[in-house]
Residue frames as a rotation matrix with the C-alpha (Angstrom) as fourth column:
UNK 1
0.371 -0.889 0.270 83.25
-0.921 -0.390 -0.018 177.57
0.121 -0.242 -0.963 49.40
UNK 2
0.084 -0.345 0.935 83.65
-0.644 0.697 0.316 174.01
-0.760 -0.629 -0.164 50.79
UNK 3
0.792 0.208 0.573 83.06
0.298 0.688 -0.662 172.36
-0.532 0.695 0.483 47.37
UNK 4
0.817 -0.575 -0.035 85.81
-0.338 -0.428 -0.838 174.49
0.467 0.697 -0.544 45.78
UNK 5
0.165 -0.759 0.630 88.13
-0.977 -0.041 0.207 173.46
-0.131 -0.650 -0.748 48.58
UNK 6
0.335 0.110 0.936 87.28
-0.192 0.980 -0.046 169.80
-0.923 -0.164 0.349 48.02
UNK 7
0.987 0.050 0.150 87.82
0.140 0.159 -0.977 170.28
-0.073 0.986 0.150 44.33
UNK 8
0.557 -0.826 0.085 91.22
-0.754 -0.546 -0.366 171.82
0.349 0.140 -0.927 44.96
UNK 9
0.067 -0.497 0.865 92.27
-0.765 0.531 0.364 169.03
-0.640 -0.686 -0.345 47.29
UNK 10
0.643 0.268 0.717 91.14
0.163 0.867 -0.470 166.41
-0.748 0.419 0.514 44.65
UNK 11
0.940 -0.340 -0.038 93.22
-0.140 -0.280 -0.950 168.20
0.313 0.898 -0.310 41.97
UNK 12
0.364 -0.849 0.383 96.11
-0.920 -0.392 0.005 168.34
0.146 -0.354 -0.924 44.13
UNK 13
0.205 -0.054 0.977 95.87
-0.348 0.929 0.125 164.60
-0.915 -0.366 0.172 44.93
UNK 14
0.879 0.187 0.438 95.74
0.265 0.571 -0.777 163.86
-0.395 0.799 0.453 41.27
UNK 15
0.711 -0.703 0.012 98.85
-0.507 -0.524 -0.684 166.06
0.487 0.481 -0.729 40.46
UNK 16
0.112 -0.683 0.722 100.71
-0.955 0.127 0.268 164.28
-0.274 -0.719 -0.638 43.18
UNK 17
0.491 0.160 0.856 99.79
0.013 0.981 -0.191 160.86
-0.871 0.105 0.480 41.83
UNK 18
0.986 -0.097 0.135 100.83
0.130 -0.055 -0.990 161.99
0.104 0.994 -0.042 38.35
UNK 19
0.466 -0.871 0.151 104.20
-0.826 -0.490 -0.276 163.21
0.315 0.004 -0.949 39.68
UNK 20
0.035 -0.422 0.906 104.93
-0.643 0.684 0.343 159.93
-0.765 -0.595 -0.247 41.50
UNK 21
0.731 0.278 0.623 104.07
0.269 0.722 -0.638 158.08
-0.627 0.634 0.453 38.31
UNK 22
0.872 -0.490 0.005 106.46
-0.225 -0.410 -0.884 160.28
0.436 0.769 -0.467 36.29
UNK 23
0.249 -0.833 0.494 109.10
-0.960 -0.144 0.242 159.70
-0.130 -0.534 -0.835 38.82
UNK 24
0.293 -0.053 0.955 108.71
-0.192 0.975 0.113 155.90
-0.937 -0.217 0.275 38.39
UNK 25
0.901 0.070 0.428 108.84
0.391 0.295 -0.872 156.19
-0.187 0.953 0.238 34.61
UNK 26
0.695 -0.716 0.071 111.96
-0.607 -0.636 -0.477 158.42
0.387 0.288 -0.876 34.79
UNK 27
0.069 -0.712 0.699 113.73
-0.747 0.428 0.509 155.78
-0.662 -0.557 -0.502 36.99
UNK 28
0.530 0.149 0.835 112.79
0.320 0.876 -0.360 153.14
-0.785 0.458 0.416 34.33
UNK 29
0.965 -0.169 0.199 114.25
0.117 -0.398 -0.910 155.35
0.233 0.902 -0.365 31.62
UNK 30
0.463 -0.843 0.274 117.37
-0.886 -0.426 0.183 155.92
-0.038 -0.327 -0.944 33.68
UNK 31
0.226 -0.328 0.917 117.87
-0.314 0.867 0.387 152.17
-0.922 -0.375 0.093 34.00
UNK 32
0.755 0.193 0.627 117.45
0.476 0.496 -0.726 151.60
-0.452 0.846 0.283 30.35
UNK 33
0.841 -0.541 0.014 119.97
-0.467 -0.738 -0.488 154.42
0.274 0.404 -0.873 29.60
UNK 34
0.172 -0.817 0.551 122.51
-0.889 0.113 0.444 152.74
-0.425 -0.566 -0.707 31.91
UNK 35
0.331 -0.103 0.938 122.02
0.133 0.989 0.061 149.41
-0.934 0.105 0.341 30.29
UNK 36
0.939 -0.010 0.344 122.60
0.343 -0.046 -0.938 150.84
0.025 0.999 -0.040 26.87
UNK 37
0.560 -0.807 0.188 125.71
-0.789 -0.588 -0.179 152.63
0.255 -0.048 -0.966 28.10
UNK 38
0.326 -0.324 0.888 126.78
-0.587 0.667 0.459 149.30
-0.741 -0.671 0.028 29.50
UNK 39
0.727 0.114 0.677 126.72
0.374 0.761 -0.530 147.82
-0.576 0.639 0.510 26.12
UNK 40
0.133 -0.826 0.548 129.76
0.991 0.126 -0.051 149.82
-0.027 0.549 0.835 24.94
UNK 41
0.297 0.008 0.955 129.01
0.331 -0.939 -0.095 153.52
0.895 0.345 -0.282 25.08
UNK 42
-0.697 -0.714 -0.067 131.01
0.363 -0.270 -0.892 155.53
0.619 -0.646 0.447 27.67
UNK 43
0.325 0.797 -0.508 129.08
0.882 -0.063 0.466 156.30
0.340 -0.600 -0.724 30.93
UNK 44
0.020 -0.185 0.983 128.94
-0.093 -0.979 -0.183 160.01
0.995 -0.088 -0.036 32.08
UNK 45
-0.916 -0.187 -0.354 129.51
0.336 0.121 -0.934 160.79
0.218 -0.975 -0.048 35.78
UNK 46
0.099 0.912 0.398 126.38
-0.308 -0.352 0.884 160.96
0.946 -0.210 0.246 37.78
UNK 47
-0.392 -0.177 0.903 125.55
-0.898 -0.139 -0.417 160.75
0.199 -0.974 -0.105 41.38
UNK 48
-0.988 0.011 -0.157 124.92
0.022 0.997 -0.069 157.36
0.156 -0.072 -0.985 43.04
UNK 49
-0.441 0.896 0.043 121.31
-0.170 -0.037 -0.985 158.48
-0.881 -0.442 0.168 43.96
UNK 50
0.124 0.582 -0.804 120.38
-0.889 -0.294 -0.350 158.72
-0.440 0.758 0.481 40.23
UNK 51
-0.600 -0.525 -0.604 121.97
-0.732 0.665 0.149 155.34
0.323 0.531 -0.783 39.57
UNK 52
-0.899 0.331 0.287 119.45
0.042 0.717 -0.696 153.51
-0.436 -0.614 -0.658 41.77
UNK 53
-0.705 0.709 -0.007 116.36
-0.032 -0.022 0.999 152.37
0.709 0.705 0.038 39.95
UNK 54
0.326 0.920 -0.218 113.25
0.318 0.110 0.942 153.10
0.890 -0.376 -0.257 41.97
UNK 55
-0.680 -0.727 -0.098 115.36
0.415 -0.271 -0.869 155.11
0.605 -0.631 0.486 44.39
UNK 56
-0.606 0.474 0.639 112.30
-0.647 -0.761 -0.049 157.10
0.462 -0.443 0.768 45.57
UNK 57
0.492 0.819 -0.294 110.10
-0.537 0.552 0.638 154.12
0.685 -0.156 0.712 46.05
UNK 58
0.161 -0.533 -0.831 112.88
0.523 0.760 -0.386 152.23
0.837 -0.372 0.401 47.84
UNK 59
-0.855 -0.439 0.278 113.56
0.013 -0.554 -0.832 155.17
0.519 -0.708 0.479 50.17
UNK 60
-0.125 0.887 0.445 109.80
-0.846 -0.329 0.420 155.35
0.519 -0.324 0.791 50.94
UNK 61
0.634 0.291 -0.717 109.84
0.000 0.927 0.376 151.58
0.774 -0.238 0.587 51.83
UNK 62
-0.287 -0.859 -0.425 112.94
0.569 0.204 -0.797 152.00
0.771 -0.470 0.430 53.90
UNK 63
-0.793 0.032 0.609 111.46
-0.335 -0.857 -0.392 155.01
0.509 -0.515 0.690 55.74
UNK 64
0.005 0.960 0.280 108.15
-0.953 -0.081 0.293 153.32
0.304 -0.268 0.914 56.36
UNK 65
-0.496 -0.344 0.797 109.42
-0.539 0.842 0.028 149.63
-0.681 -0.416 -0.603 56.74
UNK 66
-0.660 0.349 0.666 106.71
0.673 0.669 0.316 148.48
-0.335 0.656 -0.676 54.31
UNK 67
-0.714 0.546 -0.438 104.15
-0.620 -0.784 0.033 149.91
-0.326 0.295 0.898 51.93
UNK 68
0.022 0.793 0.609 100.81
0.170 0.597 -0.784 148.61
-0.985 0.121 -0.122 50.99
UNK 69
-0.659 -0.369 0.655 100.70
0.638 0.185 0.747 147.90
-0.397 0.911 0.114 47.14
UNK 70
0.259 0.823 0.505 97.56
0.951 -0.308 0.014 149.88
0.167 0.477 -0.863 46.69
UNK 71
0.698 -0.173 -0.695 99.57
0.261 -0.842 0.472 153.04
-0.667 -0.511 -0.543 47.99
UNK 72
-0.464 -0.877 0.121 102.18
0.308 -0.032 0.951 152.60
-0.830 0.479 0.285 45.19
UNK 73
0.382 0.651 -0.656 101.28
-0.442 -0.495 -0.748 154.75
-0.812 0.575 0.098 42.29
UNK 74
0.075 -0.369 -0.926 103.75
-0.987 0.102 -0.120 153.33
0.139 0.924 -0.357 39.62
UNK 75
0.738 0.377 0.559 102.65
-0.439 0.898 -0.027 149.71
-0.512 -0.225 0.829 39.33
UNK 76
0.895 -0.376 -0.241 105.17
-0.074 0.407 -0.910 149.13
0.441 0.832 0.337 36.53
UNK 77
-0.062 -0.929 0.364 108.11
-0.658 -0.236 -0.715 150.17
0.751 -0.284 -0.597 38.69
UNK 78
0.185 0.105 0.977 106.85
-0.853 0.511 0.106 148.03
-0.488 -0.853 0.184 41.66
UNK 79
0.946 0.290 0.143 106.61
-0.191 0.860 -0.474 145.07
-0.260 0.421 0.869 39.25
UNK 80
0.563 -0.813 -0.151 110.10
-0.139 0.087 -0.986 145.61
0.815 0.576 -0.064 37.96
UNK 81
-0.137 -0.592 0.794 111.48
-0.912 -0.238 -0.335 145.91
0.387 -0.770 -0.507 41.47
UNK 82
0.444 0.359 0.821 109.76
-0.683 0.728 0.051 142.74
-0.580 -0.584 0.569 42.51
UNK 83
0.991 -0.083 -0.101 110.98
-0.023 0.651 -0.759 140.87
0.129 0.755 0.643 39.37
UNK 84
0.233 -0.968 0.094 114.64
-0.309 -0.165 -0.937 142.10
0.922 0.189 -0.338 40.05
UNK 85
0.252 -0.056 -0.966 114.30
0.746 0.647 0.157 140.93
0.616 -0.760 0.205 43.70
UNK 86
-0.644 -0.563 0.517 114.86
0.172 -0.766 -0.620 144.38
0.745 -0.310 0.591 45.01
UNK 87
-0.485 0.582 0.652 111.56
-0.874 -0.348 -0.339 144.30
0.030 -0.734 0.678 47.04
UNK 88
-0.968 0.191 -0.162 109.44
0.209 0.973 -0.103 141.40
0.138 -0.133 -0.981 48.36
UNK 89
-0.321 0.942 0.101 105.68
-0.676 -0.302 0.672 141.11
0.664 0.147 0.733 47.99
UNK 90
-0.973 0.185 -0.138 103.98
0.229 0.699 -0.678 139.59
-0.029 -0.691 -0.722 50.99
UNK 91
-0.343 0.938 -0.044 100.23
-0.312 -0.070 0.948 138.68
0.886 0.339 0.316 50.79
UNK 92
-0.980 0.126 0.156 98.48
-0.135 0.160 -0.978 138.78
-0.148 -0.979 -0.140 54.14
UNK 93
-0.591 0.801 -0.101 95.22
0.113 0.207 0.972 136.98
0.799 0.562 -0.213 53.27
UNK 94
-0.266 0.577 -0.772 93.89
0.957 0.254 -0.140 137.25
0.115 -0.776 -0.620 56.75
UNK 95
-0.264 0.140 -0.954 93.98
0.352 -0.907 -0.231 141.01
-0.898 -0.397 0.190 56.72
UNK 96
0.558 0.467 0.686 93.30
0.770 0.016 -0.638 141.15
-0.308 0.884 -0.351 52.92
UNK 97
0.888 -0.288 -0.358 96.28
-0.334 -0.940 -0.071 143.18
-0.316 0.183 -0.931 52.01
UNK 98
0.604 -0.761 0.235 99.42
0.757 0.457 -0.467 143.08
0.248 0.460 0.853 50.08
UNK 99
0.839 -0.459 -0.290 102.55
-0.221 -0.777 0.590 144.86
-0.496 -0.431 -0.753 51.26
UNK 100
0.674 -0.738 0.020 106.03
0.311 0.259 -0.915 145.35
0.670 0.623 0.404 49.81
UNK 101
0.858 -0.503 0.098 109.23
-0.368 -0.472 0.801 145.56
-0.357 -0.724 -0.591 51.74
UNK 102
0.315 -0.815 -0.487 112.86
-0.735 0.114 -0.668 144.59
0.600 0.569 -0.563 51.40
UNK 103
0.511 -0.304 -0.804 114.87
0.416 0.906 -0.079 141.58
0.752 -0.294 0.589 52.68
UNK 104
-0.594 -0.786 0.171 117.17
0.280 -0.401 -0.872 143.96
0.754 -0.470 0.458 54.50
UNK 105
-0.285 0.557 0.780 114.16
-0.772 -0.616 0.158 145.41
0.569 -0.557 0.605 56.51
UNK 106
0.799 0.569 -0.194 112.94
-0.382 0.729 0.568 141.93
0.465 -0.379 0.800 57.48
UNK 107
0.144 -0.824 -0.548 116.49
0.500 0.538 -0.679 140.86
0.854 -0.176 0.489 58.32
UNK 108
-0.664 -0.445 0.602 116.73
-0.177 -0.688 -0.704 143.80
0.727 -0.573 0.378 60.70
UNK 109
0.164 0.832 0.531 113.43
-0.913 -0.075 0.400 143.03
0.373 -0.550 0.747 62.39
UNK 110
0.777 0.092 -0.622 114.34
-0.008 0.991 0.136 139.27
0.629 -0.101 0.771 62.67
UNK 111
-0.189 -0.959 -0.209 117.58
0.278 0.152 -0.948 140.15
0.942 -0.238 0.238 64.33
UNK 112
-0.500 0.100 0.860 115.66
-0.726 -0.591 -0.352 141.60
0.473 -0.800 0.368 67.26
UNK 113
0.654 0.754 -0.063 114.05
-0.634 0.592 0.498 138.22
0.413 -0.285 0.865 67.85
UNK 114
-0.059 0.873 -0.484 113.39
0.806 0.328 0.492 136.40
0.589 -0.361 -0.723 70.15
UNK 115
-0.840 0.048 0.540 111.48
-0.314 -0.855 -0.412 139.06
0.442 -0.516 0.734 72.02
UNK 116
-0.774 0.554 -0.307 109.02
0.600 0.485 -0.636 138.47
-0.204 -0.676 -0.708 74.78
UNK 117
0.003 0.870 0.493 105.49
0.784 -0.308 0.539 139.79
0.621 0.385 -0.683 74.59
UNK 118
0.625 0.096 -0.775 106.31
0.692 -0.528 0.492 141.89
-0.362 -0.843 -0.397 77.72
UNK 119
-0.173 -0.710 -0.682 109.05
0.275 -0.700 0.659 143.66
-0.946 -0.074 0.316 75.88
UNK 120
-0.051 0.295 0.954 107.18
0.990 0.144 0.008 144.23
-0.135 0.945 -0.299 72.64
UNK 121
0.874 0.403 -0.272 106.90
0.390 -0.915 -0.103 147.92
-0.291 -0.016 -0.957 73.39
UNK 122
-0.038 -0.945 -0.326 110.59
0.147 -0.328 0.933 148.17
-0.988 -0.013 0.151 72.46
UNK 123
-0.591 -0.126 0.797 109.49
0.781 0.155 0.604 147.92
-0.200 0.980 0.007 68.79
UNK 124
-0.854 0.328 -0.404 108.01
-0.406 -0.906 0.123 150.85
-0.325 0.268 0.907 66.95
UNK 125
0.024 0.966 0.256 104.42
-0.446 0.240 -0.862 150.56
-0.895 -0.094 0.437 65.80
UNK 126
0.478 0.021 -0.878 105.48
-0.877 0.057 -0.477 149.92
0.040 0.998 0.045 62.18
UNK 127
-0.545 -0.822 -0.164 107.82
-0.764 0.568 -0.306 147.21
0.345 -0.042 -0.938 63.42
UNK 128
-0.641 0.490 0.591 105.14
-0.312 0.538 -0.783 145.62
-0.702 -0.686 -0.192 65.46
UNK 129
0.462 0.832 -0.305 102.70
-0.623 0.060 -0.780 145.72
-0.631 0.551 0.547 62.46
UNK 130
0.089 -0.492 -0.866 105.34
-0.917 0.298 -0.264 144.07
0.388 0.818 -0.425 60.29
UNK 131
-0.816 -0.448 0.366 105.96
-0.578 0.646 -0.499 141.50
-0.013 -0.619 -0.786 63.00
UNK 132
-0.180 0.854 0.488 102.36
-0.372 0.400 -0.838 140.63
-0.911 -0.332 0.245 63.15
UNK 133
0.599 0.418 -0.684 102.14
-0.783 0.123 -0.610 140.19
-0.171 0.900 0.400 59.39
UNK 134
-0.313 -0.785 -0.534 105.30
-0.772 0.538 -0.339 137.97
0.554 0.306 -0.775 59.34
UNK 135
-0.743 0.094 0.662 103.63
-0.487 0.603 -0.632 136.02
-0.459 -0.792 -0.403 62.16
UNK 136
0.214 0.976 0.049 100.51
-0.549 0.161 -0.820 135.50
-0.808 0.149 0.570 60.19
UNK 137
0.571 -0.167 -0.804 102.55
-0.790 0.155 -0.593 134.44
0.224 0.974 -0.043 57.25
UNK 138
0.983 -0.181 -0.025 104.47
0.177 0.906 0.385 131.76
-0.047 -0.383 0.922 59.44
UNK 139
0.331 -0.936 0.118 107.85
0.183 -0.059 -0.981 133.53
0.926 0.347 0.152 59.18
UNK 140
-0.695 -0.388 0.605 107.70
-0.531 -0.290 -0.796 134.43
0.485 -0.875 -0.004 62.91
UNK 141
-0.006 0.648 -0.762 106.12
0.371 0.709 0.600 132.14
0.928 -0.280 -0.245 65.58
UNK 142
0.013 0.097 0.995 104.83
-0.847 -0.528 0.062 132.95
0.531 -0.844 0.075 69.01
UNK 143
0.228 -0.102 -0.968 106.27
0.333 0.943 -0.021 130.23
0.915 -0.318 0.249 71.32
UNK 144
0.069 -0.191 -0.979 106.24
0.980 0.195 0.031 130.41
0.185 -0.962 0.200 75.19
UNK 145
0.759 0.415 -0.502 105.18
0.511 -0.857 0.064 134.09
-0.404 -0.305 -0.862 75.08
UNK 146
-0.068 -0.904 -0.422 108.06
0.023 -0.425 0.905 134.85
-0.997 0.052 0.050 72.84
UNK 147
0.914 0.218 -0.341 108.26
-0.326 -0.101 -0.940 135.75
-0.240 0.971 -0.021 69.18
UNK 148
0.004 -0.916 0.402 110.79
-0.095 0.400 0.912 133.61
-0.995 -0.041 -0.085 67.54
UNK 149
-0.242 -0.187 -0.952 112.10
-0.935 -0.218 0.281 133.11
-0.260 0.958 -0.122 63.95
UNK 150
0.651 0.460 0.603 110.67
-0.281 0.885 -0.372 130.12
-0.705 0.073 0.706 62.09
UNK 151
-0.180 -0.714 0.677 112.41
0.398 0.576 0.714 127.91
-0.899 0.398 0.180 59.72
UNK 152
0.469 0.461 0.754 110.57
0.870 -0.092 -0.484 129.47
-0.154 0.883 -0.444 56.84
UNK 153
0.982 -0.050 -0.185 112.31
-0.045 -0.999 0.029 132.80
-0.186 -0.020 -0.982 57.57
UNK 154
0.243 -0.946 0.216 115.79
0.438 0.305 0.846 131.40
-0.866 -0.111 0.488 56.96
UNK 155
0.173 -0.180 0.968 115.52
0.976 -0.098 -0.193 132.78
0.130 0.979 0.159 53.31
UNK 156
0.859 0.158 0.487 115.70
0.143 -0.987 0.068 136.32
0.491 0.011 -0.871 54.88
UNK 157
0.828 -0.557 0.059 118.71
-0.167 -0.146 0.975 135.63
-0.535 -0.817 -0.214 57.15
């Protein structure tokens, strides 16, 4: 019985991965259609939600503050969003991981700085994790028991 449950769980995970990949491909198709329409064909009315390429992935990043690249199913969509500057790829060599986030999320976190080590509990766990990553990458510095924005982080402000 346990092996059949494991098999079902495995199949469900595969189906979810395929659905996420299909969503990414549909976003790419929608963008290409919009580009074609922009070349002279009249654009029909559609909701703003469908106009945003990678909307599902961008929502997931916004909800979670960042995602690890290994958790993103549609690598083509991710590459396209990085190339378009919609998301930022950060490589944390110390922790051996790559994450993606947006400039807006980093900007919101940096706006909370300087913050004392004693006040760090004001940040959520995800914010603190992102702060730690930014610190390892040199965008945030720990000076006099306070996290402060470094000069390298000016590109986000």
